[in-house]
Biopython code that builds the backbone (N, CA, C, O; Angstrom):
import numpy as np
from Bio.PDB.StructureBuilder import StructureBuilder

atoms = [
    (1, "MET", "N", (25.603, 7.387, -14.110)),
    (1, "MET", "CA", (24.329, 6.981, -13.490)),
    (1, "MET", "C", (23.471, 7.953, -13.298)),
    (1, "MET", "O", (23.874, 8.966, -12.727)),
    (2, "ASP", "N", (21.874, 7.845, -13.805)),
    (2, "ASP", "CA", (21.437, 9.032, -13.428)),
    (2, "ASP", "C", (20.823, 9.309, -12.396)),
    (2, "ASP", "O", (20.641, 8.665, -11.364)),
    (3, "ARG", "N", (20.388, 10.680, -12.835)),
    (3, "ARG", "CA", (19.830, 11.355, -11.044)),
    (3, "ARG", "C", (18.797, 10.304, -10.106)),
    (3, "ARG", "O", (18.846, 10.114, -8.891)),
    (4, "GLN", "N", (17.651, 9.571, -11.336)),
    (4, "GLN", "CA", (16.646, 8.636, -10.625)),
    (4, "GLN", "C", (17.140, 8.025, -9.875)),
    (4, "GLN", "O", (16.729, 8.064, -8.715)),
    (5, "ARG", "N", (18.238, 7.203, -10.242)),
    (5, "ARG", "CA", (18.865, 5.850, -10.028)),
    (5, "ARG", "C", (19.600, 6.185, -8.740)),
    (5, "ARG", "O", (19.252, 5.571, -7.732)),
    (6, "MET", "N", (20.550, 7.062, -8.652)),
    (6, "MET", "CA", (20.525, 7.333, -7.285)),
    (6, "MET", "C", (20.145, 7.709, -6.440)),
    (6, "MET", "O", (20.330, 7.032, -5.429)),
    (7, "GLN", "N", (19.467, 8.866, -6.320)),
    (7, "GLN", "CA", (17.675, 8.708, -5.301)),
    (7, "GLN", "C", (16.955, 7.506, -4.673)),
    (7, "GLN", "O", (16.397, 7.466, -3.577)),
    (8, "ASP", "N", (17.109, 6.303, -5.809)),
    (8, "ASP", "CA", (16.301, 5.004, -5.334)),
    (8, "ASP", "C", (17.342, 4.616, -4.205)),
    (8, "ASP", "O", (17.084, 4.266, -3.054)),
    (9, "TYR", "N", (18.689, 4.773, -4.861)),
    (9, "TYR", "CA", (19.887, 3.806, -3.825)),
    (9, "TYR", "C", (19.430, 4.796, -2.571)),
    (9, "TYR", "O", (19.094, 4.533, -1.417)),
    (10, "LEU", "N", (19.513, 5.589, -3.029)),
    (10, "LEU", "CA", (20.023, 6.786, -1.669)),
    (10, "LEU", "C", (18.741, 6.459, -0.528)),
    (10, "LEU", "O", (18.848, 6.504, 0.697)),
    (11, "GLY", "N", (17.668, 6.162, -1.225)),
    (11, "GLY", "CA", (16.470, 6.104, -0.531)),
    (11, "GLY", "C", (16.730, 4.525, 0.741)),
    (11, "GLY", "O", (16.392, 4.312, 1.905)),
    (12, "HIS", "N", (17.410, 3.828, -0.199)),
    (12, "HIS", "CA", (17.747, 1.922, 0.039)),
    (12, "HIS", "C", (18.022, 2.107, 1.164)),
    (12, "HIS", "O", (17.344, 1.669, 2.093)),
    (13, "VAL", "N", (19.327, 2.959, 1.334)),
    (13, "VAL", "CA", (20.415, 3.427, 2.683)),
    (13, "VAL", "C", (19.564, 3.779, 3.562)),
    (13, "VAL", "O", (19.330, 3.117, 4.573)),
    (14, "ALA", "N", (18.910, 5.062, 3.212)),
    (14, "ALA", "CA", (18.667, 5.825, 4.175)),
    (14, "ALA", "C", (16.950, 4.957, 4.976)),
    (14, "ALA", "O", (16.324, 5.656, 5.774)),
    (15, "ALA", "N", (16.510, 3.801, 4.717)),
    (15, "ALA", "CA", (15.667, 3.105, 4.813)),
    (15, "ALA", "C", (16.344, 2.177, 5.782)),
    (15, "ALA", "O", (15.988, 2.049, 6.953)),
    (16, "TYR", "N", (17.653, 1.339, 5.042)),
    (16, "TYR", "CA", (18.377, 0.346, 6.042)),
    (16, "TYR", "C", (19.205, 0.966, 7.474)),
    (16, "TYR", "O", (19.312, 0.488, 8.604)),
    (17, "ARG", "N", (19.762, 2.342, 6.817)),
    (17, "ARG", "CA", (20.507, 2.921, 7.982)),
    (17, "ARG", "C", (19.566, 3.025, 9.426)),
    (17, "ARG", "O", (19.894, 2.636, 10.548)),
    (18, "ALA", "N", (18.097, 3.781, 8.938)),
    (18, "ALA", "CA", (17.162, 3.668, 9.714)),
    (18, "ALA", "C", (16.461, 2.392, 10.630)),
    (18, "ALA", "O", (15.862, 2.396, 11.705)),
    (19, "SER", "N", (16.757, 1.525, 9.867)),
    (19, "SER", "CA", (15.769, 0.336, 10.678)),
    (19, "SER", "C", (16.721, -0.464, 11.861)),
    (19, "SER", "O", (16.377, -1.353, 12.641)),
    (20, "GLY", "N", (17.735, 0.043, 11.728)),
    (20, "GLY", "CA", (18.996, -0.492, 12.980)),
    (20, "GLY", "C", (18.925, -1.876, 12.941)),
    (20, "GLY", "O", (18.652, -2.468, 13.986)),
    (21, "LYS", "N", (19.176, -2.661, 11.642)),
    (21, "LYS", "CA", (19.012, -3.742, 11.465)),
    (21, "LYS", "C", (20.551, -3.955, 10.509)),
    (21, "LYS", "O", (21.252, -3.250, 9.784)),
    (22, "LYS", "N", (20.551, -5.263, 10.980)),
    (22, "LYS", "CA", (22.433, -6.023, 10.332)),
    (22, "LYS", "C", (21.513, -6.069, 8.896)),
    (22, "LYS", "O", (20.379, -6.489, 8.668)),
    (23, "ALA", "N", (22.490, -5.472, 8.094)),
    (23, "ALA", "CA", (22.452, -5.111, 6.527)),
    (23, "ALA", "C", (22.331, -6.660, 5.934)),
    (23, "ALA", "O", (21.727, -6.628, 4.862)),
    (24, "SER", "N", (22.763, -8.131, 6.348)),
    (24, "SER", "CA", (22.368, -8.838, 6.456)),
    (24, "SER", "C", (20.999, -9.356, 6.034)),
    (24, "SER", "O", (20.661, -9.673, 4.893)),
    (25, "GLN", "N", (20.200, -9.393, 7.252)),
    (25, "GLN", "CA", (18.967, -9.043, 7.606)),
    (25, "GLN", "C", (18.180, -8.022, 6.785)),
    (25, "GLN", "O", (17.242, -8.412, 6.091)),
    (26, "TRP", "N", (18.464, -6.953, 6.826)),
    (26, "TRP", "CA", (17.653, -5.932, 5.983)),
    (26, "TRP", "C", (17.385, -6.098, 4.702)),
    (26, "TRP", "O", (16.403, -5.636, 4.122)),
    (27, "ALA", "N", (18.636, -7.059, 4.011)),
    (27, "ALA", "CA", (18.615, -7.274, 2.523)),
    (27, "ALA", "C", (18.010, -8.045, 2.483)),
    (27, "ALA", "O", (17.124, -7.988, 1.631)),
    (28, "ALA", "N", (18.082, -9.203, 3.325)),
    (28, "ALA", "CA", (16.931, -10.584, 2.902)),
    (28, "ALA", "C", (15.184, -10.263, 2.925)),
    (28, "ALA", "O", (14.246, -10.725, 2.275)),
    (29, "GLU", "N", (15.295, -9.194, 4.060)),
    (29, "GLU", "CA", (13.196, -8.790, 4.064)),
    (29, "GLU", "C", (13.359, -7.981, 2.850)),
    (29, "GLU", "O", (12.770, -8.745, 2.084)),
    (30, "HIS", "N", (13.646, -7.210, 2.267)),
    (30, "HIS", "CA", (13.646, -6.361, 1.255)),
    (30, "HIS", "C", (14.105, -6.786, -0.226)),
    (30, "HIS", "O", (13.971, -6.037, -1.194)),
    (31, "GLY", "N", (14.684, -8.123, -0.294)),
    (31, "GLY", "CA", (14.861, -8.810, -1.676)),
    (31, "GLY", "C", (16.071, -8.021, -1.814)),
    (31, "GLY", "O", (16.152, -7.550, -2.948)),
    (32, "VAL", "N", (17.014, -7.720, -1.077)),
    (32, "VAL", "CA", (18.333, -6.841, -2.007)),
    (32, "VAL", "C", (19.269, -7.586, -1.734)),
    (32, "VAL", "O", (19.501, -7.960, -0.584)),
    (33, "PRO", "N", (20.048, -7.963, -2.894)),
    (33, "PRO", "CA", (22.002, -8.473, -2.777)),
    (33, "PRO", "C", (22.455, -7.732, -1.720)),
    (33, "PRO", "O", (22.445, -6.507, -1.603)),
    (34, "LEU", "N", (22.886, -8.629, -0.897)),
    (34, "LEU", "CA", (23.664, -7.639, 0.529)),
    (34, "LEU", "C", (25.082, -7.171, -0.053)),
    (34, "LEU", "O", (25.838, -6.512, 0.661)),
    (35, "ARG", "N", (25.376, -7.471, -1.165)),
    (35, "ARG", "CA", (26.649, -6.994, -2.170)),
    (35, "ARG", "C", (26.090, -5.317, -2.497)),
    (35, "ARG", "O", (26.566, -4.250, -2.110)),
    (36, "SER", "N", (25.092, -5.559, -3.222)),
    (36, "SER", "CA", (24.402, -4.448, -3.543)),
    (36, "SER", "C", (24.270, -3.182, -2.295)),
    (36, "SER", "O", (24.784, -2.064, -2.315)),
    (37, "LEU", "N", (23.499, -3.730, -1.359)),
    (37, "LEU", "CA", (23.240, -2.544, 0.068)),
    (37, "LEU", "C", (25.056, -2.330, 0.313)),
    (37, "LEU", "O", (25.448, -1.167, 0.405)),
    (38, "ALA", "N", (25.799, -3.142, 0.381)),
    (38, "ALA", "CA", (27.258, -2.525, 0.372)),
    (38, "ALA", "C", (27.823, -1.783, -0.168)),
    (38, "ALA", "O", (28.614, -0.999, 0.356)),
    (39, "SER", "N", (27.535, -1.854, -1.437)),
    (39, "SER", "CA", (27.892, -1.126, -2.298)),
    (39, "SER", "C", (27.488, 0.155, -2.265)),
    (39, "SER", "O", (28.425, 0.942, -2.131)),
    (40, "TRP", "N", (26.130, 0.771, -2.361)),
    (40, "TRP", "CA", (25.583, 1.532, -2.208)),
    (40, "TRP", "C", (25.682, 2.506, -1.055)),
    (40, "TRP", "O", (25.689, 3.733, -1.152)),
    (41, "CYS", "N", (25.785, 1.524, 0.449)),
    (41, "CYS", "CA", (26.490, 2.413, 1.344)),
    (41, "CYS", "C", (27.827, 3.125, 1.529)),
    (41, "CYS", "O", (28.063, 3.856, 2.491)),
    (42, "ALA", "N", (28.732, 2.849, 0.491)),
    (42, "ALA", "CA", (30.097, 3.015, 0.221)),
    (42, "ALA", "C", (29.873, 4.119, -0.546)),
    (42, "ALA", "O", (30.385, 5.188, -0.214)),
    (43, "HIS", "N", (28.984, 4.006, -1.815)),
    (43, "HIS", "CA", (29.098, 5.227, -2.616)),
    (43, "HIS", "C", (27.674, 6.131, -2.103)),
    (43, "HIS", "O", (27.090, 6.775, -2.975)),
    (44, "ALA", "N", (27.223, 6.153, -0.901)),
    (44, "ALA", "CA", (26.196, 7.301, -0.856)),
    (44, "ALA", "C", (26.514, 8.529, -0.498)),
    (44, "ALA", "O", (25.811, 9.480, -0.838)),
    (45, "GLY", "N", (27.540, 8.663, 0.185)),
    (45, "GLY", "CA", (28.223, 10.126, 0.169)),
    (45, "GLY", "C", (28.838, 10.862, -1.009)),
    (45, "GLY", "O", (28.720, 12.087, -1.031)),
    (46, "ARG", "N", (29.401, 10.320, -1.868)),
    (46, "ARG", "CA", (29.975, 10.499, -3.017)),
    (46, "ARG", "C", (28.019, 11.110, -3.988)),
    (46, "ARG", "O", (27.862, 12.124, -4.668)),
    (47, "TRP", "N", (27.169, 10.272, -3.722)),
    (47, "TRP", "CA", (26.095, 10.256, -4.215)),
    (47, "TRP", "C", (25.385, 11.515, -4.027)),
    (47, "TRP", "O", (25.041, 12.411, -4.798)),
    (48, "GLN", "N", (25.245, 11.280, -2.530)),
    (48, "GLN", "CA", (24.743, 12.683, -2.127)),
    (48, "GLN", "C", (25.434, 13.842, -2.284)),
    (48, "GLN", "O", (24.730, 14.812, -2.002)),
    (49, "ALA", "N", (27.032, 14.247, -2.776)),
    (49, "ALA", "CA", (27.460, 15.426, -2.824)),
    (49, "ALA", "C", (27.078, 15.520, -4.310)),
    (49, "ALA", "O", (26.979, 16.692, -4.673)),
    (50, "ARG", "N", (26.856, 14.688, -5.190)),
    (50, "ARG", "CA", (26.718, 14.953, -6.185)),
    (50, "ARG", "C", (25.523, 15.560, -6.849)),
    (50, "ARG", "O", (25.435, 16.365, -7.776)),
    (51, "LEU", "N", (24.288, 14.719, -5.837)),
    (51, "LEU", "CA", (23.414, 15.515, -6.119)),
    (51, "LEU", "C", (23.119, 16.718, -5.456)),
    (51, "LEU", "O", (22.501, 17.574, -6.089)),
    (52, "ASP", "N", (23.412, 16.912, -4.421)),
    (52, "ASP", "CA", (23.947, 18.326, -4.012)),
    (52, "ASP", "C", (24.339, 19.588, -4.781)),
    (52, "ASP", "O", (23.872, 20.724, -4.696)),
    (53, "GLY", "N", (25.404, 19.059, -5.623)),
    (53, "GLY", "CA", (25.765, 20.098, -6.212)),
    (53, "GLY", "C", (27.072, 20.812, -5.783)),
    (53, "GLY", "O", (27.467, 21.978, -5.782)),
    (54, "VAL", "N", (27.710, 19.270, -5.316)),
    (54, "VAL", "CA", (29.065, 19.930, -4.235)),
    (54, "VAL", "C", (29.775, 18.913, -4.435)),
    (54, "VAL", "O", (29.373, 17.794, -4.755)),
    (55, "SER", "N", (30.838, 19.249, -4.260)),
    (55, "SER", "CA", (32.220, 18.633, -4.710)),
    (55, "SER", "C", (32.425, 17.540, -3.275)),
    (55, "SER", "O", (32.690, 18.072, -2.197)),
    (56, "PRO", "N", (32.304, 16.256, -3.346)),
    (56, "PRO", "CA", (32.649, 15.477, -2.860)),
    (56, "PRO", "C", (34.186, 15.663, -2.181)),
    (56, "PRO", "O", (35.159, 15.915, -2.892)),
    (57, "PRO", "N", (34.294, 15.489, -0.559)),
    (57, "PRO", "CA", (35.677, 15.098, -0.012)),
    (57, "PRO", "C", (36.315, 14.262, -0.840)),
    (57, "PRO", "O", (35.857, 13.295, -1.449)),
    (58, "VAL", "N", (37.771, 14.846, -0.820)),
    (58, "VAL", "CA", (38.683, 14.159, -1.574)),
    (58, "VAL", "C", (39.485, 13.741, -0.081)),
    (58, "VAL", "O", (39.829, 14.315, 0.952)),
    (59, "VAL", "N", (39.552, 12.135, -0.773)),
    (59, "VAL", "CA", (40.544, 11.005, 0.307)),
    (59, "VAL", "C", (41.869, 11.370, -0.158)),
    (59, "VAL", "O", (42.063, 11.333, -1.373)),
    (60, "ALA", "N", (42.895, 11.748, 0.686)),
    (60, "ALA", "CA", (44.558, 11.471, 0.110)),
    (60, "ALA", "C", (44.519, 9.659, 0.534)),
    (60, "ALA", "O", (44.056, 8.916, 1.400)),
    (61, "LYS", "N", (45.288, 9.605, -0.644)),
    (61, "LYS", "CA", (46.205, 8.018, -0.292)),
    (61, "LYS", "C", (47.375, 8.038, 0.133)),
    (61, "LYS", "O", (48.169, 8.942, -0.128)),
    (62, "PRO", "N", (47.623, 7.064, 0.827)),
    (62, "PRO", "CA", (49.126, 7.573, 1.565)),
    (62, "PRO", "C", (49.837, 6.513, 0.417)),
    (62, "PRO", "O", (49.478, 5.413, -0.002)),
    (63, "VAL", "N", (51.011, 7.376, 0.115)),
    (63, "VAL", "CA", (52.110, 7.200, -0.831)),
    (63, "VAL", "C", (53.826, 7.025, 0.029)),
    (63, "VAL", "O", (54.473, 7.779, 0.756)),
    (64, "GLY", "N", (54.060, 5.651, -0.516)),
    (64, "GLY", "CA", (55.250, 5.269, -0.067)),
    (64, "GLY", "C", (55.421, 5.012, 1.513)),
    (64, "GLY", "O", (54.415, 5.355, 2.134)),
    (65, "PHE", "N", (56.482, 4.478, 2.329)),
    (65, "PHE", "CA", (56.588, 3.843, 3.671)),
    (65, "PHE", "C", (55.837, 4.822, 4.708)),
    (65, "PHE", "O", (55.632, 6.025, 4.550)),
    (66, "VAL", "N", (55.462, 3.985, 5.852)),
    (66, "VAL", "CA", (54.923, 5.115, 6.856)),
    (66, "VAL", "C", (55.259, 4.575, 8.070)),
    (66, "VAL", "O", (54.638, 3.653, 8.598)),
    (67, "ALA", "N", (56.369, 5.203, 8.599)),
    (67, "ALA", "CA", (56.720, 4.319, 9.807)),
    (67, "ALA", "C", (56.028, 4.328, 10.983)),
    (67, "ALA", "O", (55.495, 5.386, 11.317)),
    (68, "ALA", "N", (55.919, 3.292, 11.730)),
    (68, "ALA", "CA", (55.167, 2.923, 12.815)),
    (68, "ALA", "C", (55.921, 3.294, 14.121)),
    (68, "ALA", "O", (57.094, 2.922, 14.163)),
    (69, "ARG", "N", (55.574, 3.775, 14.889)),
    (69, "ARG", "CA", (56.780, 4.196, 16.244)),
    (69, "ARG", "C", (55.670, 2.946, 17.248)),
    (69, "ARG", "O", (54.446, 2.884, 17.362)),
    (70, "LEU", "N", (56.555, 2.273, 17.709)),
    (70, "LEU", "CA", (55.700, 1.014, 18.338)),
    (70, "LEU", "C", (56.403, 1.798, 20.019)),
    (70, "LEU", "O", (57.199, 2.717, 20.210)),
    (71, "PRO", "N", (55.612, 0.863, 20.993)),
    (71, "PRO", "CA", (55.897, 1.429, 22.222)),
    (71, "PRO", "C", (57.639, 0.855, 22.933)),
    (71, "PRO", "O", (58.407, 0.470, 22.051)),
    (72, "ALA", "N", (57.934, 0.830, 23.701)),
    (72, "ALA", "CA", (59.156, 0.292, 23.988)),
    (72, "ALA", "C", (58.775, -1.021, 24.792)),
    (72, "ALA", "O", (57.994, -1.012, 25.744)),
    (73, "ALA", "N", (59.618, -2.514, 24.145)),
    (73, "ALA", "CA", (59.739, -3.582, 24.501)),
    (73, "ALA", "C", (59.942, -3.811, 25.921)),
    (73, "ALA", "O", (61.054, -3.552, 26.381)),
    (74, "SER", "N", (58.710, -4.418, 26.950)),
    (74, "SER", "CA", (59.317, -4.062, 28.258)),
    (74, "SER", "C", (59.776, -6.098, 28.784)),
    (74, "SER", "O", (59.282, -7.204, 28.563)),
    (75, "ALA", "N", (61.030, -5.507, 29.574)),
    (75, "ALA", "CA", (61.681, -6.625, 29.607)),
    (75, "ALA", "C", (61.250, -8.247, 29.959)),
    (75, "ALA", "O", (61.822, -9.308, 29.708)),
    (76, "ALA", "N", (59.554, -7.823, 30.886)),
    (76, "ALA", "CA", (58.812, -9.329, 30.896)),
    (76, "ALA", "C", (58.048, -9.308, 29.864)),
    (76, "ALA", "O", (57.033, -9.975, 30.067)),
    (77, "GLY", "N", (58.087, -8.842, 28.860)),
    (77, "GLY", "CA", (56.841, -9.320, 27.791)),
    (77, "GLY", "C", (57.316, -10.029, 26.972)),
    (77, "GLY", "O", (58.493, -9.882, 26.646)),
    (78, "SER", "N", (56.468, -11.062, 26.380)),
    (78, "SER", "CA", (57.136, -11.997, 25.462)),
    (78, "SER", "C", (55.591, -11.880, 24.329)),
    (78, "SER", "O", (54.391, -11.655, 24.488)),
    (79, "VAL", "N", (56.550, -12.195, 23.142)),
    (79, "VAL", "CA", (55.312, -12.422, 21.960)),
    (79, "VAL", "C", (55.064, -14.360, 21.717)),
    (79, "VAL", "O", (55.798, -15.325, 21.507)),
    (80, "ARG", "N", (53.706, -14.129, 21.891)),
    (80, "ARG", "CA", (53.351, -15.840, 21.918)),
    (80, "ARG", "C", (52.883, -16.163, 20.251)),
    (80, "ARG", "O", (52.093, -15.499, 19.580)),
    (81, "ILE", "N", (53.746, -17.572, 19.779)),
    (81, "ILE", "CA", (52.946, -17.892, 18.369)),
    (81, "ILE", "C", (52.647, -19.226, 18.346)),
    (81, "ILE", "O", (53.168, -20.188, 18.912)),
    (82, "GLU", "N", (51.793, -19.131, 17.657)),
    (82, "GLU", "CA", (51.337, -20.777, 17.599)),
    (82, "GLU", "C", (51.458, -20.975, 16.276)),
    (82, "GLU", "O", (51.471, -20.111, 15.400)),
    (83, "LEU", "N", (51.579, -22.578, 16.113)),
    (83, "LEU", "CA", (51.689, -22.991, 14.936)),
    (83, "LEU", "C", (51.054, -24.071, 14.543)),
    (83, "LEU", "O", (51.441, -25.093, 15.110)),
    (84, "HIS", "N", (50.218, -24.203, 13.775)),
    (84, "HIS", "CA", (49.470, -25.663, 13.434)),
    (84, "HIS", "C", (49.710, -26.437, 12.131)),
    (84, "HIS", "O", (49.562, -25.926, 11.021)),
    (85, "ALA", "N", (50.050, -27.568, 12.319)),
    (85, "ALA", "CA", (50.152, -28.063, 11.159)),
    (85, "ALA", "C", (49.760, -29.789, 11.272)),
    (85, "ALA", "O", (50.234, -30.746, 11.883)),
    (86, "GLY", "N", (48.610, -29.570, 10.305)),
    (86, "GLY", "CA", (47.639, -31.252, 10.483)),
    (86, "GLY", "C", (47.344, -30.909, 12.448)),
    (86, "GLY", "O", (46.906, -29.929, 13.050)),
    (87, "THR", "N", (47.849, -32.273, 12.904)),
    (87, "THR", "CA", (47.550, -32.785, 14.070)),
    (87, "THR", "C", (48.598, -32.235, 15.172)),
    (87, "THR", "O", (48.423, -32.315, 16.388)),
    (88, "THR", "N", (49.615, -31.714, 14.586)),
    (88, "THR", "CA", (50.728, -30.780, 15.135)),
    (88, "THR", "C", (50.635, -29.166, 15.680)),
    (88, "THR", "O", (50.528, -28.118, 15.043)),
    (89, "ALA", "N", (50.683, -29.312, 16.479)),
    (89, "ALA", "CA", (50.423, -27.825, 17.677)),
    (89, "ALA", "C", (51.841, -27.103, 18.179)),
    (89, "ALA", "O", (52.327, -27.748, 19.108)),
    (90, "VAL", "N", (52.504, -26.124, 17.868)),
    (90, "VAL", "CA", (53.317, -25.654, 18.604)),
    (90, "VAL", "C", (53.392, -24.254, 19.253)),
    (90, "VAL", "O", (53.183, -23.269, 18.545)),
    (91, "THR", "N", (53.701, -24.106, 20.662)),
    (91, "THR", "CA", (53.515, -22.579, 20.789)),
    (91, "THR", "C", (54.726, -22.343, 21.392)),
    (91, "THR", "O", (55.389, -23.096, 22.105)),
    (92, "LEU", "N", (55.015, -20.855, 20.916)),
    (92, "LEU", "CA", (56.542, -19.956, 21.519)),
    (92, "LEU", "C", (56.321, -18.858, 22.279)),
    (92, "LEU", "O", (55.338, -18.142, 22.085)),
    (93, "HIS", "N", (57.009, -18.674, 23.004)),
    (93, "HIS", "CA", (56.765, -17.769, 23.941)),
    (93, "HIS", "C", (58.253, -17.079, 23.771)),
    (93, "HIS", "O", (59.238, -17.313, 24.471)),
    (94, "TRP", "N", (58.170, -16.276, 22.793)),
    (94, "TRP", "CA", (59.340, -15.253, 22.449)),
    (94, "TRP", "C", (59.594, -14.154, 23.169)),
    (94, "TRP", "O", (58.769, -13.254, 23.014)),
    (95, "PRO", "N", (60.972, -13.826, 24.322)),
    (95, "PRO", "CA", (60.971, -12.196, 24.806)),
    (95, "PRO", "C", (61.019, -11.795, 23.587)),
    (95, "PRO", "O", (61.499, -12.228, 22.540)),
    (96, "THR", "N", (60.177, -10.487, 24.054)),
    (96, "THR", "CA", (60.298, -9.044, 23.479)),
    (96, "THR", "C", (61.562, -8.312, 23.032)),
    (96, "THR", "O", (61.725, -7.640, 22.013)),
    (97, "ALA", "N", (62.586, -8.643, 24.203)),
    (97, "ALA", "CA", (63.721, -8.079, 24.257)),
    (97, "ALA", "C", (64.991, -8.464, 23.149)),
    (97, "ALA", "O", (66.104, -7.940, 23.166)),
    (98, "HIS", "N", (64.425, -9.735, 21.987)),
    (98, "HIS", "CA", (65.120, -10.193, 21.521)),
    (98, "HIS", "C", (63.817, -10.779, 20.149)),
    (98, "HIS", "O", (63.416, -11.909, 19.870)),
    (99, "THR", "N", (63.533, -9.625, 19.657)),
    (99, "THR", "CA", (62.432, -9.324, 18.637)),
    (99, "THR", "C", (63.261, -9.459, 17.438)),
    (99, "THR", "O", (62.672, -10.105, 16.572)),
    (100, "LEU", "N", (64.826, -8.934, 16.981)),
    (100, "LEU", "CA", (64.985, -9.092, 15.520)),
    (100, "LEU", "C", (65.326, -10.603, 15.662)),
    (100, "LEU", "O", (65.172, -10.965, 14.495)),
    (101, "ALA", "N", (65.737, -11.848, 16.441)),
    (101, "ALA", "CA", (66.320, -12.579, 16.193)),
    (101, "ALA", "C", (64.737, -13.507, 16.106)),
    (101, "ALA", "O", (64.636, -14.678, 15.739)),
    (102, "LEU", "N", (63.725, -12.699, 16.505)),
    (102, "LEU", "CA", (62.055, -13.875, 16.632)),
    (102, "LEU", "C", (61.923, -13.494, 14.705)),
    (102, "LEU", "O", (61.611, -14.342, 13.869)),
    (103, "ALA", "N", (62.141, -12.536, 14.507)),
    (103, "ALA", "CA", (61.707, -11.676, 13.177)),
    (103, "ALA", "C", (62.712, -12.779, 11.792)),
    (103, "ALA", "O", (62.214, -13.358, 10.827)),
    (104, "ALA", "N", (63.679, -12.748, 12.062)),
    (104, "ALA", "CA", (64.999, -13.519, 11.491)),
    (104, "ALA", "C", (64.537, -15.378, 11.281)),
    (104, "ALA", "O", (64.662, -15.993, 10.222)),
    (105, "TRP", "N", (63.987, -15.982, 12.640)),
    (105, "TRP", "CA", (63.335, -17.124, 12.539)),
    (105, "TRP", "C", (62.106, -17.308, 11.968)),
    (105, "TRP", "O", (61.673, -18.375, 11.533)),
    (106, "LEU", "N", (61.691, -16.516, 11.975)),
    (106, "LEU", "CA", (60.384, -16.206, 11.197)),
    (106, "LEU", "C", (60.819, -16.084, 9.592)),
    (106, "LEU", "O", (60.540, -17.120, 8.989)),
    (107, "GLN", "N", (61.331, -15.236, 8.904)),
    (107, "GLN", "CA", (61.842, -15.550, 7.860)),
    (107, "GLN", "C", (62.517, -16.659, 6.898)),
    (107, "GLN", "O", (62.616, -16.992, 5.717)),
    (108, "ALA", "N", (62.944, -17.033, 8.319)),
    (108, "ALA", "CA", (63.837, -18.548, 7.873)),
    (108, "ALA", "C", (63.077, -19.674, 7.342)),
    (108, "ALA", "O", (63.260, -20.386, 6.355)),
    (109, "MET", "N", (61.615, -19.642, 8.813)),
    (109, "MET", "CA", (60.588, -20.848, 8.391)),
    (109, "MET", "C", (59.841, -20.732, 6.893)),
    (109, "MET", "O", (59.447, -21.680, 6.213)),
    (110, "THR", "N", (59.754, -19.251, 6.557)),
    (110, "THR", "CA", (58.801, -19.022, 5.702)),
    (110, "THR", "C", (59.662, -19.447, 3.946)),
    (110, "THR", "O", (59.190, -19.093, 2.866)),
    (111, "ARG", "N", (60.464, -19.947, 4.057)),
    (111, "ARG", "CA", (61.481, -20.182, 3.186)),
    (111, "ARG", "C", (61.164, -21.412, 3.049)),
    (111, "ARG", "O", (61.821, -22.139, 2.305)),
]
sb = StructureBuilder()
sb.init_structure("model")
sb.init_model(0)
sb.init_chain("A")
sb.init_seg("    ")
for serial, (resi, resn, name, xyz) in enumerate(atoms, 1):
    if name == "N":
        sb.init_residue(resn, " ", resi, " ")
    sb.init_atom(name, np.array(xyz, "f"), 0.0, 1.0, " ", f" {name:<3s}", serial, name[0])
structure = sb.get_structure()
């Protein structure tokens, strides 16, 4: 992309951000497709870095499995599950102390 186009798009992004309006409202008022505005906003940091002659920050992508640490389940807590099929609705309150059984049940339900 040429330098002039980047500067034009960055000008639109700056005007949008300074307006304080919602993206859809600003885009409609200025005849800009909303998806284009979203794309320009997403690329603005990289374009500005390129125009300034500096390297944009490198964002590390996560690789592999990352284990999540969850708080210990309280004995009184429960998981609420709502299932809707047509006009039928089912609500379950499953004790958090039995989440392994819940996982097995959910897996069986998806088969």
